[in-house]
PDB file with SEQRES, HELIX, SHEET and CRYST1 records, atoms N, CA, C and O in Angstrom:
SEQRES   1 A   39  UNK UNK UNK UNK UNK UNK UNK UNK UNK UNK UNK UNK UNK          
SEQRES   2 A   39  UNK UNK UNK UNK UNK UNK UNK UNK UNK UNK UNK UNK UNK          
SEQRES   3 A   39  UNK UNK UNK UNK UNK UNK UNK UNK UNK UNK UNK UNK UNK          
HELIX    1 AA1 UNK A    2  UNK A   38  1                                  37    
CRYST1    1.000    1.000    1.000  90.00  90.00  90.00 P 1           1          
ATOM      1  N   UNK A   1     127.287 103.643 100.556  1.00  0.00           N  
ATOM      2  CA  UNK A   1     126.809 104.718  99.688  1.00  0.00           C  
ATOM      3  C   UNK A   1     125.759 104.197  98.711  1.00  0.00           C  
ATOM      4  O   UNK A   1     124.671 104.762  98.595  1.00  0.00           O  
ATOM      5  N   UNK A   2     126.095 103.119  98.012  1.00  0.00           N  
ATOM      6  CA  UNK A   2     125.149 102.533  97.061  1.00  0.00           C  
ATOM      7  C   UNK A   2     123.899 102.045  97.790  1.00  0.00           C  
ATOM      8  O   UNK A   2     122.777 102.185  97.303  1.00  0.00           O  
ATOM      9  N   UNK A   3     124.123 101.470  98.969  1.00  0.00           N  
ATOM     10  CA  UNK A   3     123.001 101.015  99.798  1.00  0.00           C  
ATOM     11  C   UNK A   3     122.023 102.144 100.087  1.00  0.00           C  
ATOM     12  O   UNK A   3     120.808 101.972  99.991  1.00  0.00           O  
ATOM     13  N   UNK A   4     122.572 103.302 100.442  1.00  0.00           N  
ATOM     14  CA  UNK A   4     121.758 104.465 100.769  1.00  0.00           C  
ATOM     15  C   UNK A   4     120.937 104.897  99.559  1.00  0.00           C  
ATOM     16  O   UNK A   4     119.757 105.225  99.684  1.00  0.00           O  
ATOM     17  N   UNK A   5     121.569 104.894  98.392  1.00  0.00           N  
ATOM     18  CA  UNK A   5     120.862 105.278  97.165  1.00  0.00           C  
ATOM     19  C   UNK A   5     119.735 104.308  96.842  1.00  0.00           C  
ATOM     20  O   UNK A   5     118.640 104.723  96.464  1.00  0.00           O  
ATOM     21  N   UNK A   6     120.004 103.020  96.991  1.00  0.00           N  
ATOM     22  CA  UNK A   6     118.974 102.015  96.723  1.00  0.00           C  
ATOM     23  C   UNK A   6     117.807 102.148  97.692  1.00  0.00           C  
ATOM     24  O   UNK A   6     116.643 102.015  97.316  1.00  0.00           O  
ATOM     25  N   UNK A   7     118.152 102.416  98.956  1.00  0.00           N  
ATOM     26  CA  UNK A   7     117.111 102.567  99.966  1.00  0.00           C  
ATOM     27  C   UNK A   7     116.251 103.784  99.655  1.00  0.00           C  
ATOM     28  O   UNK A   7     115.025 103.738  99.760  1.00  0.00           O  
ATOM     29  N   UNK A   8     116.905 104.862  99.275  1.00  0.00           N  
ATOM     30  CA  UNK A   8     116.180 106.084  98.943  1.00  0.00           C  
ATOM     31  C   UNK A   8     115.283 105.861  97.737  1.00  0.00           C  
ATOM     32  O   UNK A   8     114.156 106.355  97.695  1.00  0.00           O  
ATOM     33  N   UNK A   9     115.783 105.117  96.756  1.00  0.00           N  
ATOM     34  CA  UNK A   9     114.994 104.845  95.555  1.00  0.00           C  
ATOM     35  C   UNK A   9     113.745 104.039  95.894  1.00  0.00           C  
ATOM     36  O   UNK A   9     112.662 104.322  95.380  1.00  0.00           O  
ATOM     37  N   UNK A  10     113.891 103.037  96.755  1.00  0.00           N  
ATOM     38  CA  UNK A  10     112.721 102.233  97.116  1.00  0.00           C  
ATOM     39  C   UNK A  10     111.722 103.067  97.912  1.00  0.00           C  
ATOM     40  O   UNK A  10     110.514 102.859  97.800  1.00  0.00           O  
ATOM     41  N   UNK A  11     112.215 104.005  98.712  1.00  0.00           N  
ATOM     42  CA  UNK A  11     111.317 104.910  99.434  1.00  0.00           C  
ATOM     43  C   UNK A  11     110.550 105.787  98.459  1.00  0.00           C  
ATOM     44  O   UNK A  11     109.358 106.034  98.644  1.00  0.00           O  
ATOM     45  N   UNK A  12     111.227 106.257  97.424  1.00  0.00           N  
ATOM     46  CA  UNK A  12     110.564 107.078  96.411  1.00  0.00           C  
ATOM     47  C   UNK A  12     109.508 106.280  95.674  1.00  0.00           C  
ATOM     48  O   UNK A  12     108.423 106.789  95.390  1.00  0.00           O  
ATOM     49  N   UNK A  13     109.821 105.029  95.361  1.00  0.00           N  
ATOM     50  CA  UNK A  13     108.851 104.185  94.664  1.00  0.00           C  
ATOM     51  C   UNK A  13     107.624 103.947  95.533  1.00  0.00           C  
ATOM     52  O   UNK A  13     106.498 103.935  95.035  1.00  0.00           O  
ATOM     53  N   UNK A  14     107.840 103.758  96.834  1.00  0.00           N  
ATOM     54  CA  UNK A  14     106.720 103.579  97.761  1.00  0.00           C  
ATOM     55  C   UNK A  14     105.866 104.834  97.798  1.00  0.00           C  
ATOM     56  O   UNK A  14     104.638 104.757  97.764  1.00  0.00           O  
ATOM     57  N   UNK A  15     106.514 105.989  97.868  1.00  0.00           N  
ATOM     58  CA  UNK A  15     105.782 107.252  97.892  1.00  0.00           C  
ATOM     59  C   UNK A  15     104.973 107.439  96.619  1.00  0.00           C  
ATOM     60  O   UNK A  15     103.822 107.875  96.669  1.00  0.00           O  
ATOM     61  N   UNK A  16     105.566 107.112  95.484  1.00  0.00           N  
ATOM     62  CA  UNK A  16     104.874 107.252  94.205  1.00  0.00           C  
ATOM     63  C   UNK A  16     103.655 106.347  94.158  1.00  0.00           C  
ATOM     64  O   UNK A  16     102.596 106.742  93.670  1.00  0.00           O  
ATOM     65  N   UNK A  17     103.809 105.133  94.665  1.00  0.00           N  
ATOM     66  CA  UNK A  17     102.708 104.179  94.695  1.00  0.00           C  
ATOM     67  C   UNK A  17     101.585 104.671  95.604  1.00  0.00           C  
ATOM     68  O   UNK A  17     100.409 104.575  95.256  1.00  0.00           O  
ATOM     69  N   UNK A  18     101.955 105.197  96.770  1.00  0.00           N  
ATOM     70  CA  UNK A  18     100.950 105.728  97.693  1.00  0.00           C  
ATOM     71  C   UNK A  18     100.245 106.928  97.083  1.00  0.00           C  
ATOM     72  O   UNK A  18      99.040 107.109  97.256  1.00  0.00           O  
ATOM     73  N   UNK A  19     101.011 107.751  96.364  1.00  0.00           N  
ATOM     74  CA  UNK A  19     100.410 108.920  95.726  1.00  0.00           C  
ATOM     75  C   UNK A  19      99.417 108.497  94.651  1.00  0.00           C  
ATOM     76  O   UNK A  19      98.348 109.092  94.515  1.00  0.00           O  
ATOM     77  N   UNK A  20      99.777 107.461  93.885  1.00  0.00           N  
ATOM     78  CA  UNK A  20      98.855 106.952  92.855  1.00  0.00           C  
ATOM     79  C   UNK A  20      97.563 106.450  93.488  1.00  0.00           C  
ATOM     80  O   UNK A  20      96.471 106.711  92.983  1.00  0.00           O  
ATOM     81  N   UNK A  21      97.698 105.722  94.602  1.00  0.00           N  
ATOM     82  CA  UNK A  21      96.507 105.229  95.307  1.00  0.00           C  
ATOM     83  C   UNK A  21      95.646 106.386  95.793  1.00  0.00           C  
ATOM     84  O   UNK A  21      94.420 106.347  95.686  1.00  0.00           O  
ATOM     85  N   UNK A  22      96.300 107.420  96.333  1.00  0.00           N  
ATOM     86  CA  UNK A  22      95.577 108.588  96.824  1.00  0.00           C  
ATOM     87  C   UNK A  22      94.871 109.310  95.679  1.00  0.00           C  
ATOM     88  O   UNK A  22      93.707 109.692  95.804  1.00  0.00           O  
ATOM     89  N   UNK A  23      95.579 109.497  94.561  1.00  0.00           N  
ATOM     90  CA  UNK A  23      94.996 110.177  93.404  1.00  0.00           C  
ATOM     91  C   UNK A  23      93.814 109.387  92.861  1.00  0.00           C  
ATOM     92  O   UNK A  23      92.801 109.963  92.466  1.00  0.00           O  
ATOM     93  N   UNK A  24      93.949 108.074  92.844  1.00  0.00           N  
ATOM     94  CA  UNK A  24      92.876 107.200  92.373  1.00  0.00           C  
ATOM     95  C   UNK A  24      91.640 107.332  93.262  1.00  0.00           C  
ATOM     96  O   UNK A  24      90.519 107.437  92.764  1.00  0.00           O  
ATOM     97  N   UNK A  25      91.850 107.327  94.569  1.00  0.00           N  
ATOM     98  CA  UNK A  25      90.740 107.466  95.514  1.00  0.00           C  
ATOM     99  C   UNK A  25      90.080 108.838  95.386  1.00  0.00           C  
ATOM    100  O   UNK A  25      88.854 108.948  95.425  1.00  0.00           O  
ATOM    101  N   UNK A  26      90.894 109.882  95.232  1.00  0.00           N  
ATOM    102  CA  UNK A  26      90.357 111.235  95.078  1.00  0.00           C  
ATOM    103  C   UNK A  26      89.534 111.332  93.798  1.00  0.00           C  
ATOM    104  O   UNK A  26      88.478 111.965  93.771  1.00  0.00           O  
ATOM    105  N   UNK A  27      90.028 110.702  92.747  1.00  0.00           N  
ATOM    106  CA  UNK A  27      89.330 110.696  91.463  1.00  0.00           C  
ATOM    107  C   UNK A  27      87.967 110.018  91.586  1.00  0.00           C  
ATOM    108  O   UNK A  27      86.967 110.522  91.075  1.00  0.00           O  
ATOM    109  N   UNK A  28      87.937 108.882  92.263  1.00  0.00           N  
ATOM    110  CA  UNK A  28      86.673 108.158  92.471  1.00  0.00           C  
ATOM    111  C   UNK A  28      85.703 108.990  93.296  1.00  0.00           C  
ATOM    112  O   UNK A  28      84.503 109.017  93.022  1.00  0.00           O  
ATOM    113  N   UNK A  29      86.238 109.673  94.313  1.00  0.00           N  
ATOM    114  CA  UNK A  29      85.402 110.510  95.167  1.00  0.00           C  
ATOM    115  C   UNK A  29      84.797 111.659  94.363  1.00  0.00           C  
ATOM    116  O   UNK A  29      83.604 111.942  94.474  1.00  0.00           O  
ATOM    117  N   UNK A  30      85.626 112.319  93.553  1.00  0.00           N  
ATOM    118  CA  UNK A  30      85.130 113.418  92.713  1.00  0.00           C  
ATOM    119  C   UNK A  30      84.086 112.915  91.733  1.00  0.00           C  
ATOM    120  O   UNK A  30      83.090 113.591  91.477  1.00  0.00           O  
ATOM    121  N   UNK A  31      84.311 111.744  91.190  1.00  0.00           N  
ATOM    122  CA  UNK A  31      83.369 111.147  90.246  1.00  0.00           C  
ATOM    123  C   UNK A  31      82.030 110.890  90.940  1.00  0.00           C  
ATOM    124  O   UNK A  31      80.969 111.195  90.394  1.00  0.00           O  
ATOM    125  N   UNK A  32      82.090 110.327  92.144  1.00  0.00           N  
ATOM    126  CA  UNK A  32      80.870 110.049  92.909  1.00  0.00           C  
ATOM    127  C   UNK A  32      80.125 111.344  93.234  1.00  0.00           C  
ATOM    128  O   UNK A  32      78.897 111.393  93.166  1.00  0.00           O  
ATOM    129  N   UNK A  33      80.873 112.389  93.586  1.00  0.00           N  
ATOM    130  CA  UNK A  33      80.253 113.684  93.896  1.00  0.00           C  
ATOM    131  C   UNK A  33      79.577 114.261  92.655  1.00  0.00           C  
ATOM    132  O   UNK A  33      78.457 114.765  92.732  1.00  0.00           O  
ATOM    133  N   UNK A  34      80.256 114.186  91.517  1.00  0.00           N  
ATOM    134  CA  UNK A  34      79.665 114.743  90.299  1.00  0.00           C  
ATOM    135  C   UNK A  34      78.429 113.956  89.875  1.00  0.00           C  
ATOM    136  O   UNK A  34      77.476 114.534  89.353  1.00  0.00           O  
ATOM    137  N   UNK A  35      78.440 112.641  90.094  1.00  0.00           N  
ATOM    138  CA  UNK A  35      77.246 111.837  89.813  1.00  0.00           C  
ATOM    139  C   UNK A  35      76.108 112.240  90.746  1.00  0.00           C  
ATOM    140  O   UNK A  35      74.952 112.324  90.333  1.00  0.00           O  
ATOM    141  N   UNK A  36      76.453 112.489  92.007  1.00  0.00           N  
ATOM    142  CA  UNK A  36      75.457 112.902  92.989  1.00  0.00           C  
ATOM    143  C   UNK A  36      74.845 114.249  92.630  1.00  0.00           C  
ATOM    144  O   UNK A  36      73.651 114.467  92.838  1.00  0.00           O  
ATOM    145  N   UNK A  37      75.658 115.150  92.093  1.00  0.00           N  
ATOM    146  CA  UNK A  37      75.155 116.469  91.711  1.00  0.00           C  
ATOM    147  C   UNK A  37      74.263 116.393  90.482  1.00  0.00           C  
ATOM    148  O   UNK A  37      73.339 117.191  90.324  1.00  0.00           O  
ATOM    149  N   UNK A  38      74.546 115.428  89.614  1.00  0.00           N  
ATOM    150  CA  UNK A  38      73.757 115.279  88.389  1.00  0.00           C  
ATOM    151  C   UNK A  38      72.328 114.857  88.676  1.00  0.00           C  
ATOM    152  O   UNK A  38      71.393 115.314  88.017  1.00  0.00           O  
ATOM    153  N   UNK A  39      72.160 113.985  89.659  1.00  0.00           N  
ATOM    154  CA  UNK A  39      70.822 113.427  89.901  1.00  0.00           C  
ATOM    155  C   UNK A  39      69.931 114.367  90.684  1.00  0.00           C  
ATOM    156  O   UNK A  39      68.779 114.036  90.964  1.00  0.00           O  
TER     157      UNK A  39                                                      
END                                                                             
């Protein structure tokens, strides 16, 4: 039971980390697009 909870928690942490990476990449992309529109 405890094993299952720990495993689930590590999966959640991985998902959160992947989401942060995705959000960071999306942010950079939006920034690049807005710079492109400015020029």
